PyMOL CGO cylinders between C-alpha atoms (Angstrom):
from pymol import cmd
from pymol.cgo import CYLINDER

trace = [
    CYLINDER, -14.87, -14.58, -17.29, -15.93, -14.00, -13.72, 0.3, 1, 1, 1, 1, 1, 1,
    CYLINDER, -15.93, -14.00, -13.72, -15.99, -10.45, -12.67, 0.3, 1, 1, 1, 1, 1, 1,
    CYLINDER, -15.99, -10.45, -12.67, -13.71, -9.59, -9.66, 0.3, 1, 1, 1, 1, 1, 1,
    CYLINDER, -13.71, -9.59, -9.66, -15.82, -9.04, -6.75, 0.3, 1, 1, 1, 1, 1, 1,
    CYLINDER, -15.82, -9.04, -6.75, -15.61, -6.01, -4.42, 0.3, 1, 1, 1, 1, 1, 1,
    CYLINDER, -15.61, -6.01, -4.42, -17.10, -5.39, -0.97, 0.3, 1, 1, 1, 1, 1, 1,
    CYLINDER, -17.10, -5.39, -0.97, -17.60, -1.65, -0.40, 0.3, 1, 1, 1, 1, 1, 1,
    CYLINDER, -17.60, -1.65, -0.40, -18.23, -0.46, 3.34, 0.3, 1, 1, 1, 1, 1, 1,
    CYLINDER, -18.23, -0.46, 3.34, -19.19, 3.10, 3.09, 0.3, 1, 1, 1, 1, 1, 1,
    CYLINDER, -19.19, 3.10, 3.09, -21.92, 5.13, 4.92, 0.3, 1, 1, 1, 1, 1, 1,
    CYLINDER, -21.92, 5.13, 4.92, -21.83, 8.28, 2.93, 0.3, 1, 1, 1, 1, 1, 1,
    CYLINDER, -21.83, 8.28, 2.93, -24.44, 7.60, 0.01, 0.3, 1, 1, 1, 1, 1, 1,
    CYLINDER, -24.44, 7.60, 0.01, -23.30, 10.02, -2.49, 0.3, 1, 1, 1, 1, 1, 1,
    CYLINDER, -23.30, 10.02, -2.49, -19.57, 8.57, -2.33, 0.3, 1, 1, 1, 1, 1, 1,
    CYLINDER, -19.57, 8.57, -2.33, -21.12, 4.93, -2.21, 0.3, 1, 1, 1, 1, 1, 1,
    CYLINDER, -21.12, 4.93, -2.21, -23.23, 5.78, -5.43, 0.3, 1, 1, 1, 1, 1, 1,
    CYLINDER, -23.23, 5.78, -5.43, -20.15, 7.10, -7.34, 0.3, 1, 1, 1, 1, 1, 1,
    CYLINDER, -20.15, 7.10, -7.34, -17.99, 4.10, -6.57, 0.3, 1, 1, 1, 1, 1, 1,
    CYLINDER, -17.99, 4.10, -6.57, -20.92, 1.74, -7.54, 0.3, 1, 1, 1, 1, 1, 1,
    CYLINDER, -20.92, 1.74, -7.54, -21.19, 3.41, -10.80, 0.3, 1, 1, 1, 1, 1, 1,
    CYLINDER, -21.19, 3.41, -10.80, -17.48, 3.24, -11.55, 0.3, 1, 1, 1, 1, 1, 1,
    CYLINDER, -17.48, 3.24, -11.55, -17.35, -0.17, -10.48, 0.3, 1, 1, 1, 1, 1, 1,
    CYLINDER, -17.35, -0.17, -10.48, -20.02, -1.29, -13.07, 0.3, 1, 1, 1, 1, 1, 1,
    CYLINDER, -20.02, -1.29, -13.07, -18.16, 0.73, -15.75, 0.3, 1, 1, 1, 1, 1, 1,
    CYLINDER, -18.16, 0.73, -15.75, -14.84, -0.88, -14.76, 0.3, 1, 1, 1, 1, 1, 1,
    CYLINDER, -14.84, -0.88, -14.76, -16.29, -4.47, -14.92, 0.3, 1, 1, 1, 1, 1, 1,
    CYLINDER, -16.29, -4.47, -14.92, -16.29, -5.30, -11.29, 0.3, 1, 1, 1, 1, 1, 1,
    CYLINDER, -16.29, -5.30, -11.29, -19.14, -6.78, -9.15, 0.3, 1, 1, 1, 1, 1, 1,
    CYLINDER, -19.14, -6.78, -9.15, -19.93, -4.80, -6.13, 0.3, 1, 1, 1, 1, 1, 1,
    CYLINDER, -19.93, -4.80, -6.13, -21.63, -5.25, -2.89, 0.3, 1, 1, 1, 1, 1, 1,
    CYLINDER, -21.63, -5.25, -2.89, -22.07, -2.37, -0.58, 0.3, 1, 1, 1, 1, 1, 1,
    CYLINDER, -22.07, -2.37, -0.58, -22.69, -2.07, 3.12, 0.3, 1, 1, 1, 1, 1, 1,
    CYLINDER, -22.69, -2.07, 3.12, -23.08, 1.07, 5.23, 0.3, 1, 1, 1, 1, 1, 1,
    CYLINDER, -23.08, 1.07, 5.23, -21.64, -0.03, 8.53, 0.3, 1, 1, 1, 1, 1, 1,
    CYLINDER, -21.64, -0.03, 8.53, -18.95, -2.05, 9.90, 0.3, 1, 1, 1, 1, 1, 1,
    CYLINDER, -18.95, -2.05, 9.90, -20.84, -5.02, 11.51, 0.3, 1, 1, 1, 1, 1, 1,
    CYLINDER, -20.84, -5.02, 11.51, -22.78, -5.78, 8.43, 0.3, 1, 1, 1, 1, 1, 1,
    CYLINDER, -22.78, -5.78, 8.43, -19.88, -5.11, 6.17, 0.3, 1, 1, 1, 1, 1, 1,
    CYLINDER, -19.88, -5.11, 6.17, -17.57, -7.60, 8.10, 0.3, 1, 1, 1, 1, 1, 1,
    CYLINDER, -17.57, -7.60, 8.10, -20.42, -10.20, 7.76, 0.3, 1, 1, 1, 1, 1, 1,
    CYLINDER, -20.42, -10.20, 7.76, -20.57, -9.63, 4.03, 0.3, 1, 1, 1, 1, 1, 1,
    CYLINDER, -20.57, -9.63, 4.03, -16.67, -10.15, 3.87, 0.3, 1, 1, 1, 1, 1, 1,
    CYLINDER, -16.67, -10.15, 3.87, -17.01, -13.24, 5.75, 0.3, 1, 1, 1, 1, 1, 1,
    CYLINDER, -17.01, -13.24, 5.75, -19.85, -14.64, 3.68, 0.3, 1, 1, 1, 1, 1, 1,
    CYLINDER, -19.85, -14.64, 3.68, -18.63, -13.35, 0.06, 0.3, 1, 1, 1, 1, 1, 1,
    CYLINDER, -18.63, -13.35, 0.06, -14.90, -13.61, 0.47, 0.3, 1, 1, 1, 1, 1, 1,
    CYLINDER, -14.90, -13.61, 0.47, -14.38, -10.74, -2.06, 0.3, 1, 1, 1, 1, 1, 1,
    CYLINDER, -14.38, -10.74, -2.06, -11.30, -10.21, -4.19, 0.3, 1, 1, 1, 1, 1, 1,
    CYLINDER, -11.30, -10.21, -4.19, -10.75, -6.88, -2.65, 0.3, 1, 1, 1, 1, 1, 1,
    CYLINDER, -10.75, -6.88, -2.65, -12.31, -4.67, 0.11, 0.3, 1, 1, 1, 1, 1, 1,
    CYLINDER, -12.31, -4.67, 0.11, -12.92, -0.82, -0.02, 0.3, 1, 1, 1, 1, 1, 1,
    CYLINDER, -12.92, -0.82, -0.02, -13.28, 0.33, 3.57, 0.3, 1, 1, 1, 1, 1, 1,
    CYLINDER, -13.28, 0.33, 3.57, -14.07, 3.62, 5.02, 0.3, 1, 1, 1, 1, 1, 1,
    CYLINDER, -14.07, 3.62, 5.02, -12.37, 4.52, 8.22, 0.3, 1, 1, 1, 1, 1, 1,
    CYLINDER, -12.37, 4.52, 8.22, -15.18, 6.53, 9.88, 0.3, 1, 1, 1, 1, 1, 1,
    CYLINDER, -15.18, 6.53, 9.88, -18.21, 4.05, 10.00, 0.3, 1, 1, 1, 1, 1, 1,
    CYLINDER, -18.21, 4.05, 10.00, -21.18, 3.83, 12.42, 0.3, 1, 1, 1, 1, 1, 1,
    CYLINDER, -21.18, 3.83, 12.42, -21.06, 1.13, 15.04, 0.3, 1, 1, 1, 1, 1, 1,
    CYLINDER, -21.06, 1.13, 15.04, -17.67, -0.31, 14.28, 0.3, 1, 1, 1, 1, 1, 1,
    CYLINDER, -17.67, -0.31, 14.28, -14.82, 1.57, 12.66, 0.3, 1, 1, 1, 1, 1, 1,
    CYLINDER, -14.82, 1.57, 12.66, -13.04, 0.65, 9.43, 0.3, 1, 1, 1, 1, 1, 1,
    CYLINDER, -13.04, 0.65, 9.43, -9.78, 0.12, 11.53, 0.3, 1, 1, 1, 1, 1, 1,
    CYLINDER, -9.78, 0.12, 11.53, -11.69, -2.51, 13.60, 0.3, 1, 1, 1, 1, 1, 1,
    CYLINDER, -11.69, -2.51, 13.60, -12.88, -4.24, 10.37, 0.3, 1, 1, 1, 1, 1, 1,
    CYLINDER, -12.88, -4.24, 10.37, -9.42, -4.26, 9.05, 0.3, 1, 1, 1, 1, 1, 1,
    CYLINDER, -9.42, -4.26, 9.05, -7.78, -5.57, 12.20, 0.3, 1, 1, 1, 1, 1, 1,
    CYLINDER, -7.78, -5.57, 12.20, -10.46, -8.29, 12.32, 0.3, 1, 1, 1, 1, 1, 1,
    CYLINDER, -10.46, -8.29, 12.32, -10.00, -9.26, 8.59, 0.3, 1, 1, 1, 1, 1, 1,
    CYLINDER, -10.00, -9.26, 8.59, -6.29, -9.35, 9.00, 0.3, 1, 1, 1, 1, 1, 1,
    CYLINDER, -6.29, -9.35, 9.00, -6.42, -11.52, 12.11, 0.3, 1, 1, 1, 1, 1, 1,
    CYLINDER, -6.42, -11.52, 12.11, -8.85, -14.03, 10.29, 0.3, 1, 1, 1, 1, 1, 1,
    CYLINDER, -8.85, -14.03, 10.29, -6.71, -16.76, 8.48, 0.3, 1, 1, 1, 1, 1, 1,
    CYLINDER, -6.71, -16.76, 8.48, -9.49, -17.26, 6.04, 0.3, 1, 1, 1, 1, 1, 1,
    CYLINDER, -9.49, -17.26, 6.04, -9.54, -13.57, 5.27, 0.3, 1, 1, 1, 1, 1, 1,
    CYLINDER, -9.54, -13.57, 5.27, -6.17, -12.06, 5.88, 0.3, 1, 1, 1, 1, 1, 1,
    CYLINDER, -6.17, -12.06, 5.88, -5.08, -12.33, 2.22, 0.3, 1, 1, 1, 1, 1, 1,
    CYLINDER, -5.08, -12.33, 2.22, -7.92, -10.20, 0.99, 0.3, 1, 1, 1, 1, 1, 1,
    CYLINDER, -7.92, -10.20, 0.99, -6.49, -6.82, -0.10, 0.3, 1, 1, 1, 1, 1, 1,
    CYLINDER, -6.49, -6.82, -0.10, -7.90, -3.81, 1.54, 0.3, 1, 1, 1, 1, 1, 1,
    CYLINDER, -7.90, -3.81, 1.54, -8.03, -0.26, 0.41, 0.3, 1, 1, 1, 1, 1, 1,
    CYLINDER, -8.03, -0.26, 0.41, -8.97, 2.40, 2.99, 0.3, 1, 1, 1, 1, 1, 1,
    CYLINDER, -8.97, 2.40, 2.99, -10.97, 5.63, 2.42, 0.3, 1, 1, 1, 1, 1, 1,
    CYLINDER, -10.97, 5.63, 2.42, -10.22, 8.62, 4.53, 0.3, 1, 1, 1, 1, 1, 1,
    CYLINDER, -10.22, 8.62, 4.53, -10.71, 12.22, 5.03, 0.3, 1, 1, 1, 1, 1, 1,
    CYLINDER, -10.71, 12.22, 5.03, -7.31, 14.11, 4.73, 0.3, 1, 1, 1, 1, 1, 1,
    CYLINDER, -7.31, 14.11, 4.73, -7.54, 15.08, 8.34, 0.3, 1, 1, 1, 1, 1, 1,
    CYLINDER, -7.54, 15.08, 8.34, -7.16, 11.27, 9.49, 0.3, 1, 1, 1, 1, 1, 1,
    CYLINDER, -7.16, 11.27, 9.49, -3.58, 10.91, 8.77, 0.3, 1, 1, 1, 1, 1, 1,
    CYLINDER, -3.58, 10.91, 8.77, -2.84, 9.05, 12.11, 0.3, 1, 1, 1, 1, 1, 1,
    CYLINDER, -2.84, 9.05, 12.11, -5.77, 6.65, 11.14, 0.3, 1, 1, 1, 1, 1, 1,
    CYLINDER, -5.77, 6.65, 11.14, -4.13, 6.14, 7.65, 0.3, 1, 1, 1, 1, 1, 1,
    CYLINDER, -4.13, 6.14, 7.65, -1.03, 5.15, 9.16, 0.3, 1, 1, 1, 1, 1, 1,
    CYLINDER, -1.03, 5.15, 9.16, -2.65, 2.79, 11.74, 0.3, 1, 1, 1, 1, 1, 1,
    CYLINDER, -2.65, 2.79, 11.74, -4.61, 1.19, 8.90, 0.3, 1, 1, 1, 1, 1, 1,
    CYLINDER, -4.61, 1.19, 8.90, -1.55, 0.62, 6.87, 0.3, 1, 1, 1, 1, 1, 1,
    CYLINDER, -1.55, 0.62, 6.87, 0.25, -1.02, 9.75, 0.3, 1, 1, 1, 1, 1, 1,
    CYLINDER, 0.25, -1.02, 9.75, -2.79, -3.20, 10.34, 0.3, 1, 1, 1, 1, 1, 1,
    CYLINDER, -2.79, -3.20, 10.34, -2.14, -4.62, 6.91, 0.3, 1, 1, 1, 1, 1, 1,
    CYLINDER, -2.14, -4.62, 6.91, -4.28, -2.42, 4.58, 0.3, 1, 1, 1, 1, 1, 1,
    CYLINDER, -4.28, -2.42, 4.58, -2.75, -2.32, 1.01, 0.3, 1, 1, 1, 1, 1, 1,
    CYLINDER, -2.75, -2.32, 1.01, -3.42, 1.29, -0.05, 0.3, 1, 1, 1, 1, 1, 1,
    CYLINDER, -3.42, 1.29, -0.05, -5.72, 4.33, 0.90, 0.3, 1, 1, 1, 1, 1, 1,
    CYLINDER, -5.72, 4.33, 0.90, -7.43, 6.97, -0.98, 0.3, 1, 1, 1, 1, 1, 1,
    CYLINDER, -7.43, 6.97, -0.98, -8.12, 10.46, 0.49, 0.3, 1, 1, 1, 1, 1, 1,
    CYLINDER, -8.12, 10.46, 0.49, -11.51, 12.25, 0.24, 0.3, 1, 1, 1, 1, 1, 1,
    CYLINDER, -11.51, 12.25, 0.24, -12.44, 13.78, -1.98, 0.3, 1, 1, 1, 1, 1, 1,
    CYLINDER, -12.44, 13.78, -1.98, -11.17, 11.46, -4.66, 0.3, 1, 1, 1, 1, 1, 1,
    CYLINDER, -11.17, 11.46, -4.66, -11.85, 10.73, -8.37, 0.3, 1, 1, 1, 1, 1, 1,
    CYLINDER, -11.85, 10.73, -8.37, -13.55, 7.29, -8.83, 0.3, 1, 1, 1, 1, 1, 1,
    CYLINDER, -13.55, 7.29, -8.83, -11.36, 6.64, -11.52, 0.3, 1, 1, 1, 1, 1, 1,
    CYLINDER, -11.36, 6.64, -11.52, -8.30, 7.30, -9.45, 0.3, 1, 1, 1, 1, 1, 1,
    CYLINDER, -8.30, 7.30, -9.45, -9.71, 4.75, -6.74, 0.3, 1, 1, 1, 1, 1, 1,
    CYLINDER, -9.71, 4.75, -6.74, -10.16, 2.05, -9.45, 0.3, 1, 1, 1, 1, 1, 1,
    CYLINDER, -10.16, 2.05, -9.45, -6.66, 2.52, -10.77, 0.3, 1, 1, 1, 1, 1, 1,
    CYLINDER, -6.66, 2.52, -10.77, -5.59, 1.78, -7.22, 0.3, 1, 1, 1, 1, 1, 1,
    CYLINDER, -5.59, 1.78, -7.22, -8.00, -1.25, -7.09, 0.3, 1, 1, 1, 1, 1, 1,
    CYLINDER, -8.00, -1.25, -7.09, -6.38, -2.69, -10.32, 0.3, 1, 1, 1, 1, 1, 1,
    CYLINDER, -6.38, -2.69, -10.32, -2.77, -2.06, -9.06, 0.3, 1, 1, 1, 1, 1, 1,
    CYLINDER, -2.77, -2.06, -9.06, -3.65, -3.84, -5.93, 0.3, 1, 1, 1, 1, 1, 1,
    CYLINDER, -3.65, -3.84, -5.93, -5.31, -6.83, -7.52, 0.3, 1, 1, 1, 1, 1, 1,
    CYLINDER, -5.31, -6.83, -7.52, -2.29, -6.88, -9.97, 0.3, 1, 1, 1, 1, 1, 1,
    CYLINDER, -2.29, -6.88, -9.97, 0.36, -7.06, -6.99, 0.3, 1, 1, 1, 1, 1, 1,
    CYLINDER, 0.36, -7.06, -6.99, -1.78, -9.86, -5.49, 0.3, 1, 1, 1, 1, 1, 1,
    CYLINDER, -1.78, -9.86, -5.49, -1.33, -12.05, -8.55, 0.3, 1, 1, 1, 1, 1, 1,
    CYLINDER, -1.33, -12.05, -8.55, 2.46, -11.67, -8.54, 0.3, 1, 1, 1, 1, 1, 1,
    CYLINDER, 2.46, -11.67, -8.54, 4.60, -14.50, -7.11, 0.3, 1, 1, 1, 1, 1, 1,
    CYLINDER, 4.60, -14.50, -7.11, 5.26, -14.17, -3.41, 0.3, 1, 1, 1, 1, 1, 1,
    CYLINDER, 5.26, -14.17, -3.41, 8.91, -15.30, -3.77, 0.3, 1, 1, 1, 1, 1, 1,
    CYLINDER, 8.91, -15.30, -3.77, 11.21, -12.32, -4.03, 0.3, 1, 1, 1, 1, 1, 1,
    CYLINDER, 11.21, -12.32, -4.03, 13.30, -12.08, -7.12, 0.3, 1, 1, 1, 1, 1, 1,
    CYLINDER, 13.30, -12.08, -7.12, 17.04, -12.29, -6.68, 0.3, 1, 1, 1, 1, 1, 1,
    CYLINDER, 17.04, -12.29, -6.68, 17.62, -9.73, -9.48, 0.3, 1, 1, 1, 1, 1, 1,
    CYLINDER, 17.62, -9.73, -9.48, 15.56, -6.56, -10.10, 0.3, 1, 1, 1, 1, 1, 1,
    CYLINDER, 15.56, -6.56, -10.10, 15.95, -4.12, -12.83, 0.3, 1, 1, 1, 1, 1, 1,
    CYLINDER, 15.95, -4.12, -12.83, 14.55, -0.56, -12.86, 0.3, 1, 1, 1, 1, 1, 1,
    CYLINDER, 14.55, -0.56, -12.86, 15.47, 2.05, -15.30, 0.3, 1, 1, 1, 1, 1, 1,
    CYLINDER, 15.47, 2.05, -15.30, 19.30, 2.23, -15.38, 0.3, 1, 1, 1, 1, 1, 1,
    CYLINDER, 19.30, 2.23, -15.38, 19.68, 0.24, -12.14, 0.3, 1, 1, 1, 1, 1, 1,
    CYLINDER, 19.68, 0.24, -12.14, 20.25, -3.27, -11.32, 0.3, 1, 1, 1, 1, 1, 1,
    CYLINDER, 20.25, -3.27, -11.32, 19.62, -4.62, -7.62, 0.3, 1, 1, 1, 1, 1, 1,
    CYLINDER, 19.62, -4.62, -7.62, 21.09, -8.08, -6.56, 0.3, 1, 1, 1, 1, 1, 1,
    CYLINDER, 21.09, -8.08, -6.56, 18.90, -8.72, -3.69, 0.3, 1, 1, 1, 1, 1, 1,
    CYLINDER, 18.90, -8.72, -3.69, 20.98, -11.62, -2.15, 0.3, 1, 1, 1, 1, 1, 1,
    CYLINDER, 20.98, -11.62, -2.15, 24.48, -9.84, -2.75, 0.3, 1, 1, 1, 1, 1, 1,
    CYLINDER, 24.48, -9.84, -2.75, 23.30, -6.49, -1.45, 0.3, 1, 1, 1, 1, 1, 1,
    CYLINDER, 23.30, -6.49, -1.45, 24.63, -4.85, -4.69, 0.3, 1, 1, 1, 1, 1, 1,
    CYLINDER, 24.63, -4.85, -4.69, 23.07, -2.01, -6.45, 0.3, 1, 1, 1, 1, 1, 1,
    CYLINDER, 23.07, -2.01, -6.45, 24.53, -0.96, -9.89, 0.3, 1, 1, 1, 1, 1, 1,
    CYLINDER, 24.53, -0.96, -9.89, 23.80, 1.98, -12.09, 0.3, 1, 1, 1, 1, 1, 1,
    CYLINDER, 23.80, 1.98, -12.09, 24.72, 0.91, -15.58, 0.3, 1, 1, 1, 1, 1, 1,
    CYLINDER, 24.72, 0.91, -15.58, 28.19, -0.73, -14.75, 0.3, 1, 1, 1, 1, 1, 1,
    CYLINDER, 28.19, -0.73, -14.75, 28.95, 1.43, -11.67, 0.3, 1, 1, 1, 1, 1, 1,
    CYLINDER, 28.95, 1.43, -11.67, 28.40, -0.17, -8.22, 0.3, 1, 1, 1, 1, 1, 1,
    CYLINDER, 28.40, -0.17, -8.22, 26.72, 2.36, -5.79, 0.3, 1, 1, 1, 1, 1, 1,
    CYLINDER, 26.72, 2.36, -5.79, 28.03, 2.45, -2.11, 0.3, 1, 1, 1, 1, 1, 1,
    CYLINDER, 28.03, 2.45, -2.11, 24.84, 2.03, 0.03, 0.3, 1, 1, 1, 1, 1, 1,
    CYLINDER, 24.84, 2.03, 0.03, 24.73, 1.25, 3.71, 0.3, 1, 1, 1, 1, 1, 1,
    CYLINDER, 24.73, 1.25, 3.71, 23.04, -1.75, 4.78, 0.3, 1, 1, 1, 1, 1, 1,
    CYLINDER, 23.04, -1.75, 4.78, 20.04, 0.50, 5.92, 0.3, 1, 1, 1, 1, 1, 1,
    CYLINDER, 20.04, 0.50, 5.92, 19.60, 2.24, 2.67, 0.3, 1, 1, 1, 1, 1, 1,
    CYLINDER, 19.60, 2.24, 2.67, 19.79, -0.85, 0.73, 0.3, 1, 1, 1, 1, 1, 1,
    CYLINDER, 19.79, -0.85, 0.73, 17.12, -2.35, 2.93, 0.3, 1, 1, 1, 1, 1, 1,
    CYLINDER, 17.12, -2.35, 2.93, 14.76, 0.66, 2.65, 0.3, 1, 1, 1, 1, 1, 1,
    CYLINDER, 14.76, 0.66, 2.65, 15.24, 0.57, -0.99, 0.3, 1, 1, 1, 1, 1, 1,
    CYLINDER, 15.24, 0.57, -0.99, 14.80, -3.19, -1.42, 0.3, 1, 1, 1, 1, 1, 1,
    CYLINDER, 14.80, -3.19, -1.42, 11.53, -3.01, 0.63, 0.3, 1, 1, 1, 1, 1, 1,
    CYLINDER, 11.53, -3.01, 0.63, 10.13, -0.17, -1.33, 0.3, 1, 1, 1, 1, 1, 1,
    CYLINDER, 10.13, -0.17, -1.33, 10.95, -1.62, -4.59, 0.3, 1, 1, 1, 1, 1, 1,
    CYLINDER, 10.95, -1.62, -4.59, 9.58, -5.10, -3.83, 0.3, 1, 1, 1, 1, 1, 1,
    CYLINDER, 9.58, -5.10, -3.83, 6.34, -3.46, -2.55, 0.3, 1, 1, 1, 1, 1, 1,
    CYLINDER, 6.34, -3.46, -2.55, 6.04, -1.23, -5.67, 0.3, 1, 1, 1, 1, 1, 1,
    CYLINDER, 6.04, -1.23, -5.67, 3.09, 0.89, -5.77, 0.3, 1, 1, 1, 1, 1, 1,
    CYLINDER, 3.09, 0.89, -5.77, 2.26, 0.21, -1.93, 0.3, 1, 1, 1, 1, 1, 1,
    CYLINDER, 2.26, 0.21, -1.93, 2.45, 2.90, 0.73, 0.3, 1, 1, 1, 1, 1, 1,
    CYLINDER, 2.45, 2.90, 0.73, 4.88, 1.85, 3.43, 0.3, 1, 1, 1, 1, 1, 1,
    CYLINDER, 4.88, 1.85, 3.43, 4.74, 3.73, 6.80, 0.3, 1, 1, 1, 1, 1, 1,
    CYLINDER, 4.74, 3.73, 6.80, 7.94, 4.94, 8.56, 0.3, 1, 1, 1, 1, 1, 1,
    CYLINDER, 7.94, 4.94, 8.56, 7.50, 2.27, 11.11, 0.3, 1, 1, 1, 1, 1, 1,
    CYLINDER, 7.50, 2.27, 11.11, 7.22, -0.49, 8.46, 0.3, 1, 1, 1, 1, 1, 1,
    CYLINDER, 7.22, -0.49, 8.46, 10.41, 0.65, 7.06, 0.3, 1, 1, 1, 1, 1, 1,
    CYLINDER, 10.41, 0.65, 7.06, 12.11, 0.63, 10.45, 0.3, 1, 1, 1, 1, 1, 1,
    CYLINDER, 12.11, 0.63, 10.45, 12.05, -3.21, 10.10, 0.3, 1, 1, 1, 1, 1, 1,
    CYLINDER, 12.05, -3.21, 10.10, 14.62, -2.75, 7.25, 0.3, 1, 1, 1, 1, 1, 1,
    CYLINDER, 14.62, -2.75, 7.25, 17.01, -0.55, 9.18, 0.3, 1, 1, 1, 1, 1, 1,
    CYLINDER, 17.01, -0.55, 9.18, 20.11, -2.28, 10.37, 0.3, 1, 1, 1, 1, 1, 1,
    CYLINDER, 20.11, -2.28, 10.37, 21.01, -1.85, 14.00, 0.3, 1, 1, 1, 1, 1, 1,
    CYLINDER, 21.01, -1.85, 14.00, 24.75, -1.27, 13.46, 0.3, 1, 1, 1, 1, 1, 1,
    CYLINDER, 24.75, -1.27, 13.46, 24.00, 1.89, 11.44, 0.3, 1, 1, 1, 1, 1, 1,
    CYLINDER, 24.00, 1.89, 11.44, 23.14, 4.16, 14.33, 0.3, 1, 1, 1, 1, 1, 1,
    CYLINDER, 23.14, 4.16, 14.33, 20.33, 4.65, 16.89, 0.3, 1, 1, 1, 1, 1, 1,
    CYLINDER, 20.33, 4.65, 16.89, 17.24, 5.08, 14.84, 0.3, 1, 1, 1, 1, 1, 1,
    CYLINDER, 17.24, 5.08, 14.84, 14.01, 6.66, 15.77, 0.3, 1, 1, 1, 1, 1, 1,
    CYLINDER, 14.01, 6.66, 15.77, 10.96, 7.08, 13.41, 0.3, 1, 1, 1, 1, 1, 1,
    CYLINDER, 10.96, 7.08, 13.41, 11.82, 10.45, 11.79, 0.3, 1, 1, 1, 1, 1, 1,
    CYLINDER, 11.82, 10.45, 11.79, 15.45, 9.11, 11.07, 0.3, 1, 1, 1, 1, 1, 1,
    CYLINDER, 15.45, 9.11, 11.07, 13.83, 7.12, 8.29, 0.3, 1, 1, 1, 1, 1, 1,
    CYLINDER, 13.83, 7.12, 8.29, 13.62, 10.54, 6.45, 0.3, 1, 1, 1, 1, 1, 1,
    CYLINDER, 13.62, 10.54, 6.45, 17.37, 10.97, 6.81, 0.3, 1, 1, 1, 1, 1, 1,
    CYLINDER, 17.37, 10.97, 6.81, 18.10, 7.53, 5.33, 0.3, 1, 1, 1, 1, 1, 1,
    CYLINDER, 18.10, 7.53, 5.33, 15.68, 8.13, 2.54, 0.3, 1, 1, 1, 1, 1, 1,
    CYLINDER, 15.68, 8.13, 2.54, 17.29, 11.56, 1.69, 0.3, 1, 1, 1, 1, 1, 1,
    CYLINDER, 17.29, 11.56, 1.69, 20.63, 9.99, 1.62, 0.3, 1, 1, 1, 1, 1, 1,
    CYLINDER, 20.63, 9.99, 1.62, 19.42, 7.25, -0.55, 0.3, 1, 1, 1, 1, 1, 1,
    CYLINDER, 19.42, 7.25, -0.55, 17.83, 9.65, -3.06, 0.3, 1, 1, 1, 1, 1, 1,
    CYLINDER, 17.83, 9.65, -3.06, 21.21, 11.64, -3.15, 0.3, 1, 1, 1, 1, 1, 1,
    CYLINDER, 21.21, 11.64, -3.15, 23.14, 8.48, -4.04, 0.3, 1, 1, 1, 1, 1, 1,
    CYLINDER, 23.14, 8.48, -4.04, 20.72, 7.47, -6.73, 0.3, 1, 1, 1, 1, 1, 1,
    CYLINDER, 20.72, 7.47, -6.73, 21.11, 10.79, -8.53, 0.3, 1, 1, 1, 1, 1, 1,
    CYLINDER, 21.11, 10.79, -8.53, 19.08, 13.85, -9.36, 0.3, 1, 1, 1, 1, 1, 1,
    CYLINDER, 19.08, 13.85, -9.36, 16.97, 12.22, -11.88, 0.3, 1, 1, 1, 1, 1, 1,
    CYLINDER, 16.97, 12.22, -11.88, 15.78, 9.28, -9.68, 0.3, 1, 1, 1, 1, 1, 1,
    CYLINDER, 15.78, 9.28, -9.68, 11.98, 10.22, -8.99, 0.3, 1, 1, 1, 1, 1, 1,
    CYLINDER, 11.98, 10.22, -8.99, 10.71, 6.79, -8.22, 0.3, 1, 1, 1, 1, 1, 1,
    CYLINDER, 10.71, 6.79, -8.22, 10.50, 7.06, -4.42, 0.3, 1, 1, 1, 1, 1, 1,
    CYLINDER, 10.50, 7.06, -4.42, 7.38, 9.26, -3.55, 0.3, 1, 1, 1, 1, 1, 1,
    CYLINDER, 7.38, 9.26, -3.55, 6.93, 10.96, -0.27, 0.3, 1, 1, 1, 1, 1, 1,
    CYLINDER, 6.93, 10.96, -0.27, 3.58, 10.40, 1.04, 0.3, 1, 1, 1, 1, 1, 1,
    CYLINDER, 3.58, 10.40, 1.04, 2.96, 13.32, 3.28, 0.3, 1, 1, 1, 1, 1, 1,
    CYLINDER, 2.96, 13.32, 3.28, 2.30, 12.48, 6.89, 0.3, 1, 1, 1, 1, 1, 1,
    CYLINDER, 2.30, 12.48, 6.89, 2.35, 8.68, 6.21, 0.3, 1, 1, 1, 1, 1, 1,
    CYLINDER, 2.35, 8.68, 6.21, 5.56, 7.35, 4.75, 0.3, 1, 1, 1, 1, 1, 1,
    CYLINDER, 5.56, 7.35, 4.75, 7.02, 6.41, 1.31, 0.3, 1, 1, 1, 1, 1, 1,
    CYLINDER, 7.02, 6.41, 1.31, 6.02, 4.65, -1.93, 0.3, 1, 1, 1, 1, 1, 1,
    CYLINDER, 6.02, 4.65, -1.93, 8.05, 3.23, -4.96, 0.3, 1, 1, 1, 1, 1, 1,
    CYLINDER, 8.05, 3.23, -4.96, 6.22, 4.39, -8.23, 0.3, 1, 1, 1, 1, 1, 1,
    CYLINDER, 6.22, 4.39, -8.23, 4.70, 1.52, -10.26, 0.3, 1, 1, 1, 1, 1, 1,
    CYLINDER, 4.70, 1.52, -10.26, 6.08, 2.97, -13.47, 0.3, 1, 1, 1, 1, 1, 1,
    CYLINDER, 6.08, 2.97, -13.47, 8.45, 5.78, -14.27, 0.3, 1, 1, 1, 1, 1, 1,
]
cmd.load_cgo(trace, "trace")
C-alpha cells in the first residue's frame, strides 16, 4: 500500500525535524522545503496528498503559497493545514478563507498535528454530495426540508440558525471563520455584521440544550463542529 505523501514547508529546523519524525512513525512519506518558492515548486512537481504549511516563511509567505495552490485548478483540491504562532490570528483567519482546511498553533504536539492530518484526509475521501438526512446524538437533521428534531420533538430554528448548524455539521472537524458562516445567514433575519454570528450561535446552542457540546468556539477565528462526541 502506497504511503500518503506530505509536502512540509517549514523554515524552523527543530520543528521540521519533529514533524519528519512523527511522519515516519505515522506511516507517511514526507518531503520538506524551507521556503515558499521552493515549496510551491515541490507541490507542483509532487502533487502531494496534503500540504503542511507554515505562515511565516522567507521569500514567499505561507498565505501566498496557499493562495496560489487554491487558484491552480490542478492543485486546488489538495488539502492544506496551516502552522502559525498564536499571535497570528488574523493570518489564520485569512488562511482559512483562502481555502486552508485547518490550522495548528505553535507550540504544538506532533501527535496532535497528525491527528489533524488524518482527519483532513478522511474528510477528503467522503462523498462530495451532501446527505439529505444527518443524525448526530439524539438529533436528526433533514437538510432539504429545513427540519431539526431532537428525538420526536421538532426544534424551531430560524433559517439563519439552521444554515449555520448545517454548514458546521457538514464541515465536521473543520474550522469555519465568521465570514464563511455569514454565507449561511439568511437576509430576512436581520441586518448582519461579522460579530452577529456569535449571537446566532449563542441562540442556536440555547435551543439545542445545555448538554449540546458539539459546537466549539475557536478563539479569534470562528467555530468548529466536533468530529466525535
